[in-house]
N, C-alpha and C positions, 0 to 999 in steps of 0.2 A: 763639718764637725770632725775634730781630730779623734782618733781611736783611743779610748782609755788604755792606760798601761797596766791596769790591774782591775780586778773585780772587787769592789769594796762596798761597805754600807756604814753609815754613821754609827750604828750601834754594834757593829761587828768588827773584828780585827781584819786585816788584809786577808783575803781568801785565796785568790789565784794570781800568780805572777804572769807576766807577759809570756814567758817561756811555756808555762803550763797551758795557757790559753791557746797558743800557737800549736802545741802538740795535740790538744784535743780537737781543734778545728781540722788539722791535717788528717787525723785518724778518721774523722767523720767523712771527709771527702774521699779518702782512700777506699772506703767500704760502701760508697753510695751506690755503685752499680749492683752490688750484692743486695743492698737494701731494696732497690727497685725490683729485682727479681723475686725477692721474698714477698713484696707487696703484691706482685702479680699472682703468686701462689695463693695468697689470701683472698684476692678478688675472685679468682677462678673457683674457689671453694664456696659455691653459692650457699649463703647462710641465712636463708629466710627463717622466720620464726618456727622453732621446733626442729630445724635441720642444721643446727650449729655444730654437730659432732665432728664433722670433717675438718672445719677450720680450727676448732679447738684442739684437735689432734696435732695439727701443724704447729700451733702455738706451744702446746705442751712439749712436743719433741724438740722444738727449738730451745726451750728453756732447759730441758734435761741435758741437751748437748752442751749447754753453756755452764753447767754446774750449779743451776739453781735448785733449791729445795722446792719441789712442786707438789701442790695439792689441788685436787679436783673435787667438786661437790655440787650437788643439785640444789634447787630452791626448795625449801621446806614449806609446803602449802599450809601447814598448820599454823604458821606464823601470821598468815593473812587474817586480818581482823583482830589479832592479839597484839602485834607489834606495830606502832604507828609509823615506822619507816616503810612498811609494806603497803602496796596498793591492791585493790580488788582485781580479780581476773576471772575469766570464764574459760581459760585455755589451760589444758593440762600438759605440762612439759615432762616427758618421760626420759628422753635421752639427751637432754641439753644440760651441759655442765658449765660451771664457772672454773676458770683455771688461774691459780695464783702461784707465781714463782717468787721465792724469797732468798735474799742473801743477807747474812748478818755480819756485822763488823766485830773483829776481836776486841776492839776498843770499847770502853764504856763511855756513855754520855753523849755520843754523837747524835745529831738530829736525824730523824727518820723521814723517808720519802716514799710515797706511793705514786706510781705511774699507772694510770688507769685508762682503759679503752674498752669500747664495746664492739662485739663482732656481729651482732644481729643486724640485718638490713631489711629495708622495706621492699614490697613487691615492685616489679619492673614495669607493670602495665603491658601494653602490646609491644612485643619485641621488634616488630617490623618498623616501629617509629624510631628506633635507635640507629645511629650511624654505624655502630659496631655492636656485635652481640654483647648484651649487658654483663656477661660473665667471661668475656674474652680477655679482659685486661690489656686492651690494645694501646700501644704507644704511638703518639703522633706529636712530633715536635716536643714542646715542653709539657705535654699533657698525657696523663694515663687515664683512660676511659674505663668505666665499669660501675655497676651498682655496688655501693659501699667503698669505692675508691677514695672518695673524700670523707664520707660519713660512715665509719671513721677508721677504716683499715690503714689508711696512710698514717694516722696518728698512732695506731698500735705499732706499726713498723718503726716510726720515729722513736717511740719509747724504747723499743728493743735495741735499735742500732745506736741510740744515744748512749746507752749503758755499754754497748759493745765498744764504742769509741773510747770511752774512759779506760776500759781494759786494754785496748790496743795501744793506747798512749802510755801504758805502763803504770796506771794509777788504780788504787783500790779506794772505794768510798769508806770513810770513817764512821758513817752512820748506816743503819739498816735500810734496805730498799726492798720494796714490794713491786712486782710486775703483775698487774691485775687485768685479766681478760674476761670481761663479763658479758652476760646475755641480758635480754629483756629491757634494754634501755629504750628501745623504740615503742614499747607498749606499756610497761608497768613500772619500770625502775626497780623491780624486785631483785635483779641481779646485784645491784649495788647494795640494796638493803640486806641481802644475804651475806655479802662480804662483811658488813658490820655485825650481823648476827653471829658469824663465825669467829668474831673477836679480832678482826684485822683493823688496826688503827695505825696512823702515822701522823707526824707533826704537820705535814703538808701533803695534799694530794694534787697532782697535776694531770689534767685531762685534755689531750690535744684534739678536741673537736675542731671542725673546720671553721675558724673564726677570722680568716683573712689576716692572720698574724697580729691580731689584737687580743687583749685580755678582757674577759667578761666581767663587767662591774656589777651586774645584777641580772637575774632572770625572773620571769613571772612564774607564779604558781600555775599549775595545770590540772584540769579535771577532764577525764574522758568518759563520755556517757553514751548510752543507747536509749532511745525513746521509741516506744511503740504506741501508736494511736489506733483507735477502733472507729470504723464507720458502720454504715448500714448497707449490707449487700442487696443487690436487686438485679433483675433481668432488664435488658434494654426496653422491653415492653412496658415496664413499670419504673423507668429510670427516675421519675420524680419522687418516688417513694424511697429512693436510696440516698445515702450520704457517702461520698467517696472518701475513703481513708487517705488516698493520695492527696486530695484537696485539703483535708484536715492537716496532713503533715506539712504541706507547703505553707499553709496559714500559720502553723506553729513555728516553722522556721523563720517566717517573717517577724513574728514576735520576738524570737531569739535574737534577730538582728537588732531589734530595738533595745533589748537587754544589753547586747554588746556595746552599743553606743553609750548607754547609761554607765556601764562599768568603765569604759574608756575615760569618761568625764570625771571619774574619781581619782585622777592622777594625784599621787601623794606629793605634797609640797616639800617634804623632807627627803625626797629621793629625786633630785634634779635630773639624773641621767635619763629618766623616763620622758622628759619633756621633748626630746628630739625623736621619739619613736611614734610613728604615725598610728599604729594600731598594736599596742602591747597586749590586748585581750585576744585578738585573733580567733574569733569564733570560726571553726571550720566544720562543715558537714562533709564527712569523708565518704560515707556509703549510704545508700538508700535502697530499700527493696519493699515491694508490696504488691498486693493483688493476687488473685487466684486464677483468673481466667480473662483473656483479652476482651471478651464480650460480656463481662459482668461488672457491676459497680463494686469496686474492691472493698473488702471488709476490714483489712488490716494493713498497716504500713509501719515499717521500722527504719529508723535512720540513726546513724552513729556519728559522733563528732567529738570535738574538744573545745574547751574555752579556757582562757587564762584569767588570772587575777593578780593583783599587785602583792609584792612581798609584805610580810607583817601580819597577814591574816591566815587563820588555819583553814585547810580545805574543808573541814567539817562545817565551819560557819558559812563558808561560801557556797557549799553544796546545799545547805538548808535554805539559803537565799534563792538559789536557782530553782529548787523545788517549789518554794512558796510562790515565786513569780509565775511558774507554769500553772499552778492551781488557780491563781487569781485570773489568769488569762482565760482559762476554760470556764470560769464562773461568769466572766464579764463580757467577753467578746460574743456578740450575737451570732456570729458564724460558727462558734465553737460551743456555745451554751447548749447543754443537753447531751453533749457527747460524753462518753466515759472519760474519766480523768486519765491523762497519759500515764503509761507505765515507764518509770525512770529507773534505769540500771546504771551503776557505776562499773565500768568494764575495763579500766586500765589505770594509768597514772592518776593518782589523787594526792597531789603533793604540793606543799607550799613553795614559794620562791625564796631566793636568798640574795643577800647583798654582800659584796666583797668590800669590807671596810677599808677605806683608803689608808695608806701609811704603813702597811705591814712590811716587815723586813722581807718576807717571802716575795711580795710583789715588787719591791725595790730591787731585789737580786734578779728576778726574772726580767725586769725592765733593762737592767744593765746587760744581762746575757743576750737579750733580744738585740740591743744595739751593737754588741760585739759580733753577733752572728751575721749582721747585715753590713756589707762593705760601704753602703751609703750612710750608715750611722743614724738611721731613722729611730726616733724615740717610740716607745711602746704606747699605744693608744688604748683607752678604755671604751667599752660600748656595752649597751644592754642587748641581751639575746632574749627575745620574747617567746621563749619556748621552754619545754622541759629539758633539764640537764641532770645527769646523775650527780653532779656537784652539789645539787640541793640536798640530796640524801646525806652526803658526807658532812655538809655544813650544818644542816638542821638537826640531824640525829646522831652524828659522830663528833660534833663540835670540832671539826677539822677545817683549817684554812684550805679553801678549794680554789685552785687556779685553773681556768679554762682558757687555753691558748693553743691554736693550731694553724694549719696551713691554709692557703688560698684554695678554694674548691668552687666549682660551679655546678649548677643544676642538681644539687642534692635533693633527694626525694623526687626527682623529675627525670625526664628523658635526657640521655647523654650526660649523665653525671661524670665529672672528671676532676682530677686534682693536679695542681701545678707542681712539677718536679723540682723546679728551682726554689719554689717556696718551701717544699718539703725538706730540701737540703738545709735551708736557713733554720727551719723549725727544729730539725734534728740537732744542729749545732747548738741552738739556744737551749734545748732541753739538756744536752750533755753539759754545757757550761753551768746551767742552773743547778743540776744535780751535784756537780762538783763543788759549787759554791755553797749550796745549802747543807749538804752532808759533810763536806770537807773531804779532802783527798790526801793520800800519802803515796809516795812512789814505792814501788816494789824494790827490794834490795838491789836487784840487778839493774834498776833504772836510776839509782841514786848517783 
């Protein structure tokens, strides 16, 4: 495939010339070593939930040094239950902030862009299982290892250095740009919700989650739950008189697996992208704890998990269906009948899914930017991501076109998470080209 000589769209005037494209790509390459060093700083700042202050200080300082107008704010817990963009939580965040850097164009009427990324990461598990320490940010060949390297600190670095490349190439955007560094993506999505609550909007938001250089065409809605079941405690001497809460929990999970299959079978005919996804619902039981003493029949067991549902339905309706299913199970299953009804808590993301409507100008420009950034000329592919994405908050509650497109990464949420540096380079080029095409650019006087 021959390389296009300019970045165009049928509904827009010519946007970037070959010379402008070459300058932006060169500027991206020239600063890539610095970008990798910055990414290593981010990964080494272990930002597990509630401990994001260090990494957000790094981000805030980087923005201040680049001349952004920077705001930091916390999540307002009073909005939970009042604002539909927010999800329930049982965790109090005292020192965790959202950081937003803004630059405004002196021109009127330019299209605005938000570049968003989250800094919170999931736990690492047993460190001894990792090839390298999970917060060492070790380089090996084309890979950078570490918790959060792929999900999604590489994307945050790509956002920052894509904008840096435009500046280094001698261009100013003619539309306003926001650099959003948020928290709580992994648990509630309330970081993104708070961004909207503070009044931040843009014509397009781009979120470089690790998507293997594809754009997300849709994601599933997600609900995170905790279920507590009660048994009848007993001494081993009277074991027959007891009912194990652990056994009740296992039986309940078996029924939830049946519910998962029922929900998978509800594939919407008007959303063909889901046809190729083996399990869009993806019931996951992530934690389980129970019992009081190793030689007693346990009286209580609690397990936590998540379950998905297709776009187009509200989480309230789907949650009601989930609760009704469990009530009926405890009424009808002979092994559960007579047990107290399970206690169901909603403890995290409770958000609908979104669909990226095909044919938007934003996606077309991103597709061209993607092709220009890759010397092989590969076309941009769409795919479904059957998990929660902050893009859903911006799409459903902010009415914003939400593009999710990021680098190749492996083992995210697993042992030996790593991100491909060559892929990160391509993504950074593509984001820079997309920002220039979407917002428009003008050369600084000394560059003309």
